[in-house]
C-alpha positions in Angstrom: 0.1 0.2 0.1 1.3 4.1 -1.4 -0.5 5.6 1.1 -2.6 5.7 3.9 -4.8 8.3 5.3 -5.0 9.1 9.2 -8.2 10.4 11.2 -7.4 12.5 14.6 -9.7 12.1 17.8 -7.2 12.5 19.7 -10.1 12.9 23.2 -11.7 9.6 22.0 -14.6 10.9 21.6 -15.7 7.8 19.3 -15.2 5.6 22.5 -16.3 7.8 25.0 -19.4 9.1 22.9 -20.4 6.3 20.3 -18.6 3.3 22.1 -16.5 2.6 18.7 -13.1 0.6 19.7 -10.2 2.2 17.4 -8.5 1.7 15.7 -11.2 1.8 12.4 -10.0 0.9 9.4 -11.5 1.4 5.9 -13.8 3.7 4.1 -17.4 1.5 5.4 -16.2 1.5 8.9 -15.2 4.8 8.7 -18.4 5.5 7.3 -20.2 3.5 10.3 -18.3 5.3 13.2 -19.0 8.8 12.2 -22.5 8.1 11.6 -22.5 6.4 15.5 -20.8 9.7 16.3 -23.1 11.6 14.8 -26.2 10.0 16.4 -24.4 10.7 20.0 -23.5 14.3 19.1 -24.7 15.9 15.7 -22.2 18.9 17.2 -19.0 17.0 17.5 -16.3 17.8 14.8 -14.9 14.6 14.8 -17.3 13.9 12.6 -16.6 16.1 10.0 -12.6 14.9 10.7 -14.3 11.7 9.5 -16.0 12.2 6.0 -13.3 14.5 5.1 -10.6 11.8 5.4 -13.6 10.0 3.5 -13.7 12.9 0.6 -9.7 12.3 0.4 -10.4 9.3 0.2 -12.5 9.0 -2.5 -10.2 11.6 -5.0 -7.6 10.0 -4.4 -8.7 6.7 -5.5 -10.8 8.1 -7.9 -7.3 8.9 -9.1 -6.4 5.7 -9.1 -4.1 5.3 -6.0 -3.4 2.9 -3.6 -5.0 4.5 -0.8 -6.6 3.7 2.8 -8.0 5.6 5.3 -8.1 4.5 9.4 -9.0 7.1 12.5 -7.1 6.7 15.5 -8.2 7.7 18.8 -6.6 8.8 22.0 -8.1 9.0 25.5 -10.4 11.6 27.2 -7.7 12.6 29.5 -6.0 14.2 26.8 -2.2 14.3 27.3 0.7 11.9 27.6 -1.6 8.7 28.3 -3.5 9.8 25.4 0.0 10.1 22.7 0.6 7.3 24.3 -2.2 5.6 23.2 -1.9 6.9 19.8 1.6 5.1 19.2 0.4 1.7 19.9 -3.0 2.0 17.8 -0.3 3.7 14.6 2.5 1.3 15.0 -0.6 -1.6 15.2 -2.0 -0.2 11.9 1.7 0.3 10.1 2.6 -3.2 10.4 -0.7 -4.2 9.2 -1.0 -1.9 6.3 2.8 -1.3 5.1 2.2 2.1 3.9 4.6 3.8 2.6 3.3 7.7 3.2 0.5 9.7 5.5 -1.9 12.3 4.9 -3.1 13.3 8.7 -6.6 14.4 8.4 -7.3 16.9 11.6 -9.8 19.5 13.2 -7.6 21.9 14.3 -4.0 22.3 16.3 -5.2 20.1 19.2 -5.2 16.7 17.2 -2.5 18.0 14.8 -0.5 18.4 18.1 0.3 14.4 17.5 2.2 15.1 14.4 5.3 14.9 15.2 4.2 11.0 16.4 3.1 9.9 12.7 6.4 11.5 11.7 9.1 9.9 13.5 7.5 6.5 12.0 6.5 7.4 8.2 6.5 9.8 5.6 3.1 12.9 6.0 3.0 14.0 2.6 0.3 16.7 4.1 -1.9 18.1 6.8 -5.9 18.5 6.3 -7.6 20.6 8.6 -11.4 20.6 8.1 -12.8 23.7 9.0 -16.4 23.7 9.6 -18.2 26.2 7.4 -21.1 27.6 9.6 -24.4 29.9 9.3 -22.8 33.8 9.7 -25.4 34.6 12.7 -24.1 31.2 14.7 -20.5 33.0 14.2 -22.0 35.3 17.0 -19.6 36.3 20.2 -22.3 35.2 21.8 -22.4 31.3 20.0 -18.4 31.0 20.1 -18.1 31.6 23.6 -21.7 29.5 25.0 -19.9 26.7 22.6 -16.4 27.3 24.2 -17.6 26.8 27.9 -20.1 24.5 27.2 -16.5 22.6 26.9 -14.9 20.9 29.4 -12.0 21.5 29.0 -11.8 25.9 29.0 -14.8 25.9 31.2 -13.0 24.3 33.9 -9.6 26.2 33.5 -11.9 29.5 33.5 -14.5 28.9 35.5 -12.8 28.0 38.6 -10.3 31.1 38.8 -12.7 33.3 38.7 -15.4 31.5 40.8 -13.1 31.5 43.7 -12.3 35.3 42.6 -16.0 36.2 43.1 -16.4 34.2 46.5 -13.0 35.2 48.5 -14.2 38.7 48.1 -17.7 38.6 49.1 -16.8 36.4 51.8 -14.3 38.8 52.7 -16.9 42.3 52.2 -19.4 39.8 55.0 -16.5 40.2 57.0 -16.3 44.1 56.7 -12.3 42.9 55.5 -12.5 44.6 51.6 -8.2 44.6 52.0 -7.9 41.4 51.9 -9.1 40.4 49.8 -6.2 41.2 47.2 -3.6 39.1 48.9 -6.6 36.0 49.8 -7.7 36.3 45.8 -3.9 36.1 45.1 -3.0 33.2 47.1 -5.6 31.1 46.0 -5.2 31.5 42.1 -1.4 31.5 43.1 -2.4 27.9 45.2 -4.9 27.1 41.9 -1.8 28.1 39.4 0.4 25.3 41.1 -1.8 23.3 41.6 -2.8 22.9 37.6 1.0 23.8 36.8 2.2 20.5 38.7 -0.2 18.5 37.8 -1.6 17.8 40.9 -4.8 17.6 39.0 -4.1 14.9 36.8 -2.4 12.6 40.2 -6.7 13.7 41.7 -7.9 12.6 39.1 -5.9 9.3 38.2 -7.0 9.0 42.4 -10.3 9.1 41.8 -10.3 7.4 38.9 -8.7 4.3 40.5 -11.2 5.1 43.8 -14.4 4.2 41.7 -12.5 1.5 39.3 -12.2 -0.6 43.0 -15.6 0.2 44.2 -17.1 -0.8 40.5 -15.2 -4.0 40.8 -15.8 -5.0 44.3 -12.0 -3.9 45.4 -11.1 -4.4 48.8 -8.4 -1.1 47.4 -11.6 0.8 48.0 -12.0 0.5 51.3 -8.1 1.4 51.6 -8.9 4.2 50.0 -11.1 5.7 52.4 -8.9 4.2 55.4 -6.2 6.0 53.2 -7.9 9.5 53.1 -9.5 9.8 56.6 -5.9 9.2 57.9 -4.4 11.1 55.7 -7.0 14.1 57.5 -6.0 13.4 60.1 -2.4 13.1 60.0 -2.6 16.7 58.3 -4.3 17.9 61.4 -2.2 16.8 63.8 0.4 18.2 61.5 -0.9 21.7 61.3 -1.2 22.0 65.1 1.9 20.4 65.6 3.0 23.5 63.8 1.0 26.3 65.3 2.1 25.3 68.9 5.8 25.5 67.4 4.4 28.8 66.0 4.5 29.6 69.5 7.0 28.9 71.5 8.9 31.2 73.3 11.6 30.1 71.3 12.5 31.8 67.4 11.5 29.5 64.8 11.7 30.3 61.4 9.1 28.6 58.5 12.1 25.9 57.8 11.5 25.0 61.8 7.5 25.2 61.3 6.9 23.0 58.0 9.9 20.7 59.8 7.4 20.3 62.7 4.0 20.2 60.5 6.5 16.7 58.2 7.5 15.3 62.1 3.8 15.3 63.2 2.1 14.1 60.3 5.0 11.6 58.8 3.6 8.4 59.6 -0.4 9.0 59.5 1.1 9.7 55.7 3.0 6.6 55.9 0.3 4.1 56.8 -2.7 5.6 54.7 0.4 5.2 51.4 0.9 1.3 53.4 -3.1 0.8 53.3 -3.1 1.5 49.7 -0.5 -0.7 48.4 -1.8 -3.4 50.4 -5.1 -3.2 49.9 -3.8 -3.8 45.3 -1.5 -6.3 46.7 -4.6 -8.4 48.4 -7.1 -7.6 44.7 -3.9 -8.7 43.1 -3.8 -11.9 44.9 -7.5 -12.6 44.9 -7.2 -11.8 41.2 -4.7 -14.2 40.3 -2.2 -11.7 38.8 1.3 -11.7 38.9 1.7 -9.5 41.6 6.0 -8.8 40.7 7.3 -5.1 42.2 4.2 -4.2 43.9 5.9 -6.6 46.5 7.9 -4.0 46.8 5.8 -0.7 47.2 4.9 -0.9 51.1 8.6 -1.2 52.3 9.8 1.7 50.1 7.1 4.3 51.3 8.1 2.3 55.5 11.6 3.6 54.5 10.4 7.0 53.1 9.0 7.7 55.8 11.5 6.6 57.8 14.2 9.0 56.3 11.8 12.3 56.8 11.1 11.1 60.5 14.4 11.3 61.0 15.2 14.0 59.0 13.1 15.9 61.1 13.5 14.9 64.2 17.1 16.2 63.8 16.5 18.9 62.4 14.0 20.0 65.0 17.1 19.2 68.0 19.3 20.9 66.7 17.3 24.0 66.2 16.2 23.5 70.4 12.8 23.2 69.2 12.6 19.4 70.1 14.0 18.0 73.3 15.8 14.8 73.2 15.3 12.0 70.3 13.5 8.5 70.5 15.6 5.6 71.6 18.8 7.2 71.7 20.5 10.6 73.1 23.5 11.1 70.2 22.1 12.7 67.2 24.9 11.5 64.3 24.0 7.6 65.8 20.5 8.5 65.2 20.4 9.9 62.1 23.0 7.1 60.7 20.4 4.4 62.2 17.2 5.4 60.4 18.5 6.4 57.2 20.7 2.5 58.0 16.9 0.8 58.5 15.6 2.9 55.8 17.7 1.7 53.3 18.0 -1.8 54.8 14.3 -2.1 54.5 14.0 -0.8 50.5 16.8 -3.3 50.0 14.3 -5.8 51.4 11.6 -4.3 49.8 13.6 -4.9 46.8 14.7 -8.0 46.9 11.2 -9.4 47.9 9.7 -8.2 44.8 12.7 -9.2 42.5 12.3 -13.2 44.2 8.2 -12.5 43.5 9.5 -11.6 39.5 11.9 -14.4 39.5 9.3 -17.6 40.2 6.7 -15.8 38.3 8.8 -16.3 35.8 10.1 -19.8 36.2 6.4 -21.0 36.7 
């Protein structure tokens, strides 16, 4: 085969809305998929992408070219996971059809962002962007803004910070402290930007998705997740109380000591939460008779990390005179060296158990 026409659906509307599994190969299969998507959401732009690809396919076929059309979908959580899925599907298609060159069909810049992935595997002759023509009344600013706000990707990013601003300002007015509003709004938006920019929101979404999967799958992990959340809340509250206690001490306490005191008081609650989650995963894998493998090492690593954070924070608090005395022994260096050594031994034990389990599974 000489040419393959690739239609990209990076956010997997075909699968999420129409229930069509990708990749979709062939003219008839793509028309059927587009019709199913149109019946579920007639305003989805991926419909036009597929029909645009079919239009290119028909023109090339009429010119006696050896051509095939395929549609590739990613994942609703657009990003690394979505692009990885597109890469895997593309590899399977190329291995099956063995084309020499490709034509990319998309509905905008987001889908075209996967162009480097395609170019790394096959020569791309052209990129066809499908732009839908609308009646001029529908092209008004109101319609464009309304449709953009209905898109969850845009609305979540836009409305949350605006909502925070209005909410904080309203609270400050209620307490007759409008001067505090600027500081509070700046801090809230800063936290939100860090939350989104560092990917914490993706981690939270992944955690919630794991919880829902565990609940629907009847797995013990769901109970462990709930227990971990409760323990984390307790740890956060206890850490906050300890931070406040250090803040009110008579000795000079800096921000580092306050943060260290928070860690020292809360770390074992977080460690216990992490151990519970990993233990639940191991139990579920065992009940499902699946390979546990490297999951054996995770509880050991969490405990080892907890020891390091606890020992380090204890050492800092004692030498700064914010805390009196070391646990178990009186010598600070011996305490720190012993704790680090113990943490390393626990991590090594976890790695050994994991490797042994993996080898046993391989031999079987």
